[in-house]
Backbone as JSON, one array per atom type, in Angstrom:
{
  "sequence": "MALSNEHIFPDKIHAGCDEAGRGCLAGPVVAAAVILPDDYYHPLLNDSKQISEKKRDILRPEIENQAIAWGVAFVWPNEIDEINILNASILAMHKALDMLKTRPEALLIDGNRFKPYQNLQYECMIKGDSRFTNIAAASVLAKTHRDEYMVKIHNEFPHYVWNKNKGYPTKAHRAAIEAFGASPYHRMSFRLTDSQLEIEF",
  "N": [[-6.69, -4.29, -22.83], [-7.83, -0.81, -23.93], [-7.68, 1.84, -21.02], [-10.74, 3.57, -20.29], [-11.98, 6.87, -20.04], [-14.76, 7.06, -20.42], [-17.89, 6.73, -19.33], [-21.0, 5.39, -17.56], [-22.32, 7.41, -16.71], [-22.81, 9.86, -18.35], [-21.71, 13.67, -17.73], [-21.78, 13.71, -15.01], [-20.12, 14.1, -11.8], [-17.96, 11.83, -10.62], [-17.25, 8.78, -8.76], [-14.68, 6.37, -8.53], [-14.4, 2.96, -7.58], [-12.26, 0.76, -5.55], [-11.38, -2.34, -4.07], [-8.44, -3.71, -2.07], [-7.1, -6.82, -0.74], [-8.79, -8.89, -0.23], [-8.74, -11.34, -0.47], [-6.65, -11.81, 1.37], [-5.06, -13.6, 4.02], [-4.11, -12.71, 6.46], [-3.6, -9.43, 8.1], [-5.52, -5.71, 7.16], [-8.64, -5.26, 5.13], [-8.71, -3.22, 2.59], [-9.99, -0.07, 1.11], [-10.35, 2.62, -1.79], [-11.54, 5.32, -2.85], [-12.12, 7.22, -5.9], [-11.82, 10.41, -7.23], [-11.29, 11.78, -10.7], [-9.63, 14.08, -12.78], [-11.52, 14.76, -16.11], [-10.11, 14.29, -18.12], [-8.23, 12.93, -17.23], [-4.97, 11.49, -17.93], [-2.48, 8.75, -17.6], [0.27, 7.14, -18.76], [1.19, 4.62, -17.72], [-0.59, 3.94, -16.22], [-2.78, 1.21, -14.63], [-5.09, -1.48, -13.91], [-4.11, -2.35, -11.09], [-3.22, -5.09, -10.23], [-2.33, -5.72, -12.61], [0.03, -4.62, -13.22], [3.67, -3.59, -12.2], [5.21, -3.49, -8.88], [6.96, -1.34, -8.76], [5.95, 0.37, -10.9], [3.45, 0.96, -9.36], [4.11, 2.21, -7.29], [5.16, 4.27, -8.61], [3.19, 5.59, -9.36], [1.27, 6.13, -7.56], [1.73, 8.66, -5.94], [1.45, 10.31, -8.26], [-1.13, 9.84, -8.86], [-2.37, 10.63, -6.38], [-1.83, 13.37, -6.32], [-3.13, 14.42, -8.69], [-5.75, 13.94, -8.9], [-9.17, 15.17, -8.25], [-10.79, 14.54, -5.89], [-9.95, 12.05, -3.25], [-9.96, 8.76, -1.16], [-9.03, 6.61, 1.36], [-9.35, 4.02, 2.88], [-9.78, 1.74, 5.67], [-10.77, -1.47, 6.6], [-10.6, -3.45, 9.75], [-9.3, -6.77, 10.9], [-10.35, -7.88, 12.66], [-13.35, -7.17, 12.54], [-13.88, -7.93, 10.11], [-13.79, -10.59, 10.88], [-16.34, -10.64, 12.19], [-18.22, -9.15, 10.17], [-17.95, -10.36, 8.17], [-16.08, -11.25, 4.53], [-17.13, -9.82, 2.59], [-18.71, -8.18, 2.93], [-17.12, -6.53, 4.49], [-15.23, -5.57, 2.76], [-17.32, -4.08, 1.35], [-18.16, -2.06, 3.42], [-15.32, -0.79, 3.76], [-15.31, 0.45, 1.12], [-17.28, 2.08, 1.53], [-16.33, 3.91, 3.78], [-14.16, 4.63, 2.5], [-15.24, 6.62, 0.64], [-16.83, 8.28, 2.45], [-14.5, 10.14, 3.16], [-13.89, 11.38, 0.73], [-13.57, 14.95, -0.32], [-14.95, 16.1, -2.44], [-18.23, 15.75, -2.99], [-19.42, 13.06, -4.95], [-21.49, 12.5, -7.75], [-22.29, 10.08, -8.88], [-21.32, 6.68, -8.78], [-18.88, 4.57, -9.69], [-18.0, 1.09, -9.44], [-15.82, -1.43, -8.6], [-16.46, -4.73, -9.41], [-18.97, -7.08, -8.57], [-20.84, -6.53, -6.52], [-22.23, -4.43, -4.47], [-23.52, -2.04, -1.98], [-26.0, 0.26, -1.41], [-25.11, 3.83, -0.91], [-25.54, 6.61, 0.2], [-27.97, 7.26, -1.48], [-26.65, 7.51, -4.14], [-26.6, 6.96, -7.42], [-25.23, 4.2, -8.77], [-22.97, 2.12, -10.57], [-22.17, -1.48, -10.69], [-18.93, -3.07, -11.74], [-17.83, -5.5, -13.65], [-14.31, -6.63, -13.67], [-13.74, -3.78, -14.14], [-11.31, -2.41, -12.82], [-9.85, -2.64, -15.4], [-10.66, -1.27, -17.04], [-11.9, 1.23, -16.32], [-10.8, 4.01, -16.12], [-11.04, 5.6, -13.42], [-11.78, 3.65, -11.57], [-9.37, 1.97, -12.21], [-7.35, 3.93, -11.1], [-8.6, 4.1, -8.37], [-7.87, 1.42, -7.4], [-5.03, 1.03, -7.83], [-4.06, 2.61, -5.53], [-5.8, 1.56, -3.24], [-4.41, -0.62, -3.03], [-1.37, 0.08, -2.83], [-1.15, 1.12, -0.54], [-2.25, 0.0, 1.15], [-0.09, -2.34, 1.25], [2.12, -1.01, 2.29], [1.21, -0.58, 4.56], [1.35, -3.49, 5.63], [4.29, -4.42, 4.87], [5.17, -2.45, 7.01], [3.99, -3.72, 9.7], [5.4, -6.46, 9.03], [7.5, -5.92, 10.47], [6.97, -6.13, 12.89], [6.15, -9.23, 13.2], [8.02, -10.96, 12.06], [8.6, -13.64, 10.97], [6.44, -14.16, 9.58], [6.72, -13.33, 6.91], [5.5, -11.15, 5.77], [6.33, -8.83, 4.45], [7.02, -9.78, 1.59], [4.68, -11.3, 1.19], [2.59, -9.95, 1.6], [0.78, -10.79, 3.4], [-1.17, -12.38, 1.68], [-2.12, -16.03, 0.99], [0.21, -17.59, 0.6], [2.77, -20.76, 0.31], [4.5, -20.61, 1.95], [3.65, -18.96, 4.04], [1.47, -19.73, 5.04], [2.87, -22.01, 6.41], [4.23, -20.83, 8.09], [2.23, -20.14, 10.23], [1.47, -22.55, 11.12], [3.89, -23.16, 12.34], [4.26, -20.95, 13.95], [2.0, -20.09, 15.06], [-1.07, -18.16, 15.15], [-1.24, -14.5, 14.86], [-2.12, -11.54, 16.13], [-3.02, -9.72, 13.74], [-3.83, -11.68, 12.1], [-6.88, -13.58, 10.41], [-9.6, -14.96, 12.01], [-11.42, -16.07, 11.02], [-10.98, -16.77, 8.81], [-9.68, -19.61, 6.52], [-7.0, -20.61, 7.44], [-4.31, -22.74, 7.96], [-3.28, -25.33, 6.07], [-3.66, -28.02, 7.36], [-6.26, -27.25, 8.67], [-8.1, -28.51, 6.69], [-8.12, -31.08, 7.61], [-9.35, -31.53, 9.77], [-12.27, -30.74, 9.34], [-15.81, -31.55, 8.35]],
  "CA": [[-7.7, -3.29, -23.28], [-7.28, 0.54, -22.9], [-8.81, 2.09, -19.91], [-11.46, 4.49, -20.72], [-12.77, 7.87, -19.08], [-15.84, 7.35, -20.69], [-18.51, 5.94, -18.38], [-22.61, 5.61, -17.98], [-23.08, 8.05, -16.21], [-22.43, 11.3, -18.38], [-22.27, 15.06, -16.87], [-21.89, 13.67, -13.65], [-18.84, 13.81, -11.01], [-18.67, 10.17, -10.38], [-16.07, 7.95, -8.11], [-14.52, 4.84, -8.91], [-13.88, 2.15, -5.88], [-11.81, -0.96, -5.87], [-10.56, -2.85, -2.66], [-7.0, -4.46, -2.05], [-6.66, -7.76, 0.47], [-9.66, -9.42, 0.1], [-8.18, -12.88, -0.44], [-5.55, -11.93, 2.54], [-5.04, -13.92, 5.71], [-3.79, -11.44, 7.25], [-4.24, -7.65, 7.67], [-6.86, -5.52, 6.76], [-8.88, -4.97, 3.9], [-8.87, -1.85, 2.17], [-10.66, 0.28, -0.19], [-10.09, 3.78, -2.39], [-12.45, 6.22, -3.61], [-10.95, 8.36, -6.52], [-12.3, 11.53, -8.56], [-10.46, 12.12, -11.6], [-10.65, 15.02, -13.93], [-12.16, 13.97, -16.97], [-9.38, 14.11, -19.1], [-6.82, 12.45, -16.75], [-4.12, 10.01, -18.61], [-0.77, 8.09, -17.37], [0.57, 6.24, -19.75], [1.45, 3.77, -16.72], [-1.94, 3.46, -15.1], [-3.71, 0.18, -15.17], [-5.21, -2.4, -12.72], [-3.24, -2.55, -10.06], [-3.03, -6.7, -10.43], [-1.31, -5.96, -14.19], [1.58, -3.53, -13.16], [4.67, -3.97, -11.45], [5.02, -3.05, -7.23], [7.66, 0.15, -9.04], [4.8, 1.06, -11.65], [2.64, 1.37, -8.64], [4.74, 3.46, -6.74], [5.57, 5.85, -9.24], [1.53, 6.14, -9.68], [0.45, 6.63, -6.4], [1.52, 10.24, -5.77], [0.94, 10.91, -9.53], [-3.22, 9.91, -8.76], [-3.08, 11.74, -5.15], [-2.06, 15.25, -6.66], [-3.91, 15.2, -9.83], [-7.34, 13.34, -8.18], [-9.78, 15.94, -7.84], [-10.53, 14.19, -4.38], [-9.63, 10.57, -3.0], [-10.14, 8.73, 0.01], [-8.36, 5.37, 1.21], [-10.24, 3.75, 4.18], [-9.39, 0.28, 6.19], [-11.01, -2.29, 7.99], [-9.49, -4.31, 10.12], [-9.33, -8.12, 10.73], [-11.38, -8.21, 13.88], [-14.41, -6.4, 12.18], [-14.09, -8.95, 8.88], [-14.46, -11.88, 11.35], [-17.29, -9.95, 12.81], [-19.15, -9.35, 9.48], [-17.4, -11.47, 6.82], [-15.34, -10.33, 4.18], [-17.92, -8.97, 1.34], [-19.75, -6.83, 3.99], [-15.92, -5.56, 5.09], [-14.94, -4.86, 1.44], [-18.2, -3.25, 1.04], [-17.65, -0.97, 4.3], [-14.19, -0.11, 3.31], [-15.72, 1.14, 0.25], [-18.39, 3.32, 2.08], [-15.43, 4.27, 4.51], [-13.1, 5.9, 1.44], [-16.12, 7.54, -0.09], [-16.76, 9.24, 3.39], [-13.53, 10.93, 2.93], [-13.83, 12.47, -0.4], [-13.75, 16.25, -0.06], [-15.57, 16.47, -3.29], [-19.02, 14.69, -3.25], [-19.76, 12.39, -6.13], [-22.93, 12.02, -8.19], [-22.58, 8.74, -9.27], [-20.29, 5.8, -8.54], [-18.32, 3.19, -10.49], [-17.72, 0.09, -8.46], [-15.19, -2.76, -9.38], [-16.5, -6.4, -9.34], [-20.24, -7.17, -8.71], [-21.72, -6.64, -5.46], [-22.24, -3.36, -3.26], [-24.36, -1.35, -0.89], [-26.24, 1.37, -1.96], [-24.19, 4.73, -0.45], [-26.21, 8.32, 0.11], [-28.72, 7.47, -2.35], [-26.31, 7.87, -5.06], [-26.47, 6.17, -8.66], [-23.84, 3.12, -8.71], [-22.86, 0.35, -11.23], [-21.16, -2.53, -10.7], [-18.48, -3.27, -13.14], [-16.87, -6.8, -13.52], [-13.09, -6.04, -13.93], [-13.26, -2.56, -14.0], [-10.23, -1.77, -12.75], [-9.16, -2.52, -16.06], [-12.08, -0.81, -18.09], [-12.27, 2.78, -16.36], [-9.84, 5.03, -15.18], [-10.86, 5.97, -11.91], [-11.7, 2.4, -10.94], [-8.12, 1.78, -11.96], [-6.45, 4.56, -9.97], [-8.98, 3.25, -6.87], [-7.3, -0.06, -7.4], [-3.91, 1.31, -7.4], [-4.27, 3.58, -4.28], [-5.94, 0.53, -2.31], [-2.81, -1.77, -3.22], [-0.2, 0.61, -2.41], [-1.35, 1.94, 0.63], [-2.18, -1.5, 1.91], [1.01, -3.08, 0.85], [2.53, -0.17, 2.82], [0.9, -1.27, 6.0], [1.76, -5.32, 5.75], [5.94, -4.15, 4.87], [5.32, -1.86, 8.73], [3.81, -4.52, 10.46], [6.19, -7.03, 9.05], [8.83, -6.05, 11.37], [6.75, -7.06, 14.4], [6.32, -10.34, 13.05], [8.99, -10.94, 10.64], [8.47, -14.85, 10.33], [5.37, -14.55, 8.45], [7.2, -12.78, 5.61], [4.73, -9.98, 5.06], [6.65, -7.72, 2.97], [6.76, -10.32, 0.33], [3.48, -12.27, 0.53], [1.64, -8.88, 2.02], [-0.61, -11.21, 4.14], [-1.9, -13.37, 0.99], [-2.18, -17.29, 1.38], [1.48, -18.49, -0.23], [2.91, -21.71, 1.12], [5.74, -20.21, 3.43], [2.98, -18.02, 4.88], [0.59, -21.25, 5.57], [3.61, -22.71, 7.2], [4.66, -19.94, 9.3], [1.18, -19.94, 10.68], [1.74, -23.84, 11.31], [5.0, -23.46, 13.41], [4.29, -20.23, 15.35], [0.31, -20.1, 15.52], [-1.89, -16.88, 14.36], [-0.86, -13.23, 15.09], [-3.26, -10.67, 16.2], [-3.4, -9.21, 12.44], [-4.66, -12.47, 11.34], [-8.55, -13.43, 10.06], [-9.59, -16.02, 12.53], [-12.73, -16.47, 10.77], [-10.34, -17.78, 7.18], [-8.66, -21.15, 6.94], [-5.26, -20.4, 7.84], [-3.63, -23.54, 7.47], [-3.38, -26.76, 5.18], [-4.14, -28.91, 7.99], [-7.84, -27.21, 8.87], [-8.65, -29.43, 6.06], [-8.55, -32.49, 8.53], [-10.51, -31.26, 10.55], [-13.3, -30.16, 8.54], [-16.28, -32.72, 8.17]],
  "C": [[-7.33, -1.89, -22.51], [-8.3, 0.54, -21.98], [-9.72, 3.44, -20.66], [-12.2, 5.5, -19.81], [-13.98, 8.0, -19.24], [-16.48, 6.4, -19.59], [-20.21, 6.34, -18.41], [-23.03, 6.73, -17.71], [-22.21, 9.95, -16.57], [-22.66, 12.76, -17.8], [-22.11, 15.04, -15.66], [-20.91, 13.56, -12.64], [-19.12, 12.63, -10.39], [-17.03, 9.68, -9.98], [-15.7, 7.09, -8.63], [-13.66, 4.42, -7.5], [-13.61, 0.7, -6.32], [-11.43, -0.98, -4.48], [-9.33, -3.99, -2.99], [-6.9, -5.7, -0.76], [-7.92, -8.42, 0.44], [-9.56, -11.09, 0.18], [-7.07, -13.3, 0.31], [-5.71, -12.95, 3.76], [-5.08, -13.33, 6.85], [-3.91, -10.1, 6.94], [-5.51, -7.12, 7.25], [-7.57, -5.57, 5.57], [-9.21, -3.46, 3.77], [-9.07, -1.14, 0.97], [-10.45, 1.81, -0.47], [-11.26, 4.15, -3.15], [-11.86, 7.19, -4.35], [-12.19, 9.11, -7.62], [-11.39, 12.08, -9.27], [-10.86, 13.48, -12.31], [-10.81, 14.13, -15.47], [-11.23, 13.49, -18.21], [-8.06, 13.55, -18.75], [-6.53, 11.32, -17.73], [-2.86, 9.73, -18.08], [-0.87, 7.2, -18.09], [0.92, 4.89, -18.85], [0.27, 3.0, -15.68], [-3.04, 2.08, -15.97], [-4.46, -0.64, -13.88], [-3.88, -2.79, -12.04], [-2.69, -4.32, -10.11], [-1.79, -6.72, -11.81], [-0.05, -5.09, -13.85], [2.47, -3.92, -11.85], [4.6, -3.02, -10.19], [5.79, -1.78, -8.05], [7.0, 0.74, -9.78], [3.85, 1.85, -10.49], [3.1, 2.61, -7.68], [5.2, 4.32, -7.14], [3.69, 6.71, -9.43], [1.09, 6.62, -8.92], [0.23, 8.04, -5.92], [1.07, 11.16, -7.25], [-0.84, 11.4, -9.05], [-3.29, 10.71, -7.5], [-3.1, 12.93, -5.54], [-2.58, 15.31, -7.52], [-5.21, 14.85, -9.66], [-7.81, 14.93, -7.93], [-10.23, 15.77, -6.13], [-10.41, 12.71, -4.38], [-9.2, 10.43, -1.66], [-9.68, 7.15, 0.07], [-8.91, 4.94, 2.94], [-9.83, 1.41, 4.43], [-10.07, -0.33, 7.06], [-10.57, -3.52, 8.29], [-9.87, -5.81, 10.68], [-10.52, -8.57, 11.85], [-12.71, -8.28, 13.71], [-14.31, -7.72, 10.85], [-14.36, -10.16, 9.78], [-15.59, -11.59, 11.74], [-18.36, -9.72, 11.68], [-18.86, -9.99, 8.13], [-16.57, -10.56, 5.66], [-15.5, -9.21, 2.98], [-18.43, -8.13, 2.53], [-18.3, -6.07, 4.31], [-15.78, -5.15, 3.98], [-16.05, -3.61, 1.47], [-18.16, -1.74, 1.8], [-16.41, 0.09, 4.12], [-14.07, 0.97, 2.6], [-16.34, 2.73, 0.8], [-17.41, 4.53, 2.85], [-14.44, 5.76, 3.68], [-13.97, 6.55, 1.0], [-16.51, 8.71, 0.99], [-15.81, 10.28, 3.3], [-13.26, 11.77, 1.5], [-14.13, 14.08, -0.04], [-14.91, 17.19, -1.15], [-17.11, 15.26, -3.44], [-19.2, 14.15, -4.72], [-20.93, 12.76, -6.48], [-23.27, 10.97, -8.53], [-21.15, 7.7, -8.86], [-20.18, 4.2, -9.83], [-17.58, 2.51, -9.63], [-16.93, -0.89, -9.12], [-16.12, -4.28, -8.5], [-18.33, -6.28, -9.14], [-21.66, -7.28, -7.38], [-21.12, -5.27, -4.62], [-23.31, -2.95, -2.67], [-24.83, -0.28, -1.5], [-25.53, 2.69, -0.74], [-24.76, 5.98, -0.53], [-27.0, 8.44, -1.03], [-28.05, 7.72, -3.51], [-26.31, 6.85, -5.84], [-25.17, 5.62, -8.83], [-24.43, 2.17, -9.85], [-21.76, -0.25, -10.79], [-20.29, -2.9, -11.77], [-17.5, -4.37, -12.92], [-15.35, -6.38, -14.26], [-12.95, -4.63, -14.67], [-12.32, -1.74, -13.7], [-9.23, -2.23, -14.03], [-9.52, -2.31, -17.46], [-11.71, 0.52, -18.0], [-11.07, 3.19, -15.98], [-9.44, 4.87, -13.75], [-11.42, 4.85, -11.14], [-10.14, 2.27, -10.97], [-7.16, 2.52, -10.97], [-7.11, 4.18, -8.64], [-7.89, 2.38, -6.47], [-5.47, 0.33, -6.9], [-3.23, 2.14, -5.94], [-4.89, 2.44, -2.89], [-4.46, -0.05, -2.31], [-1.91, -1.18, -2.46], [-0.18, 0.75, -0.93], [-1.19, 0.41, 1.82], [-1.09, -2.2, 2.26], [2.04, -2.16, 2.02], [2.5, -0.77, 3.97], [1.36, -2.44, 6.42], [3.41, -5.01, 5.65], [5.69, -3.48, 6.54], [5.22, -3.03, 9.5], [4.26, -6.07, 10.57], [7.43, -7.26, 9.84], [8.37, -6.23, 13.22], [6.77, -8.75, 14.46], [7.01, -11.01, 11.87], [8.81, -12.41, 9.74], [7.45, -14.69, 9.71], [5.47, -13.8, 6.73], [6.33, -12.16, 5.12], [5.43, -8.87, 4.26], [7.39, -8.33, 1.92], [5.49, -10.53, 0.26], [2.44, -11.3, 0.73], [0.31, -9.49, 2.38], [-1.57, -12.59, 2.85], [-1.3, -14.67, 1.34], [-0.84, -18.23, 0.68], [1.86, -19.76, 1.11], [3.75, -21.67, 2.31], [4.87, -19.26, 4.39], [2.35, -19.08, 5.81], [1.73, -21.74, 6.96], [4.09, -21.96, 8.48], [3.58, -20.26, 10.2], [1.2, -21.44, 11.64], [3.1, -24.17, 12.82], [5.09, -22.16, 14.17], [2.78, -19.58, 15.62], [-0.01, -18.65, 14.87], [-1.59, -15.7, 15.04], [-2.3, -12.59, 15.52], [-3.76, -9.82, 14.85], [-4.23, -10.54, 11.36], [-6.32, -12.53, 11.3], [-8.65, -14.55, 10.83], [-11.16, -17.0, 11.75], [-12.01, -17.17, 8.86], [-9.52, -18.84, 7.6], [-7.6, -20.96, 6.55], [-4.16, -21.37, 7.8], [-3.89, -24.69, 6.76], [-4.01, -27.62, 6.52], [-5.35, -28.66, 8.59], [-8.48, -28.1, 8.25], [-9.13, -30.66, 7.14], [-9.18, -32.46, 9.37], [-11.85, -30.78, 10.5], [-14.22, -31.6, 7.95], [-17.45, -32.5, 7.22]]
}
């Protein structure tokens, strides 16, 4: 499906929002908010999950340079554990919106859950990151900024192989948690190891 610059808020400055890292065992959840020119186009742009890391890395500076405004915000594991991952994801979106130097008049949100932000109109869009240009751009910024951070902290705890799995629940990641225990970057409210199933009743 081709991305569209069309949206349900004609003649309004609108920001697209998306997050990355919601399903991870370690690291922050990261959200981005992006306002693009109405005629923005890049042939590589799509939902960040549908394009390669190499293409995402090409797109990131292009989006940051061409956007009218953009923001990227992190919510950390201790706060995820405190308020749950859904609330943390929405909080990260609100924080990213706070960073925009141009105030949007309406919001397009990827997914199906959001909480009102500054009384702005908003619409939640299922698979919005593969339908709308500004949400796709937000998905790329959230993913690349988060991946960059996970590669950075990989050097502190290389046995979790975060430079490859980026904190997602791979077999190797769960096995490393079994062997070495959890790090300060892990989300303790998540099921970190397969063996945790054995103690659930």
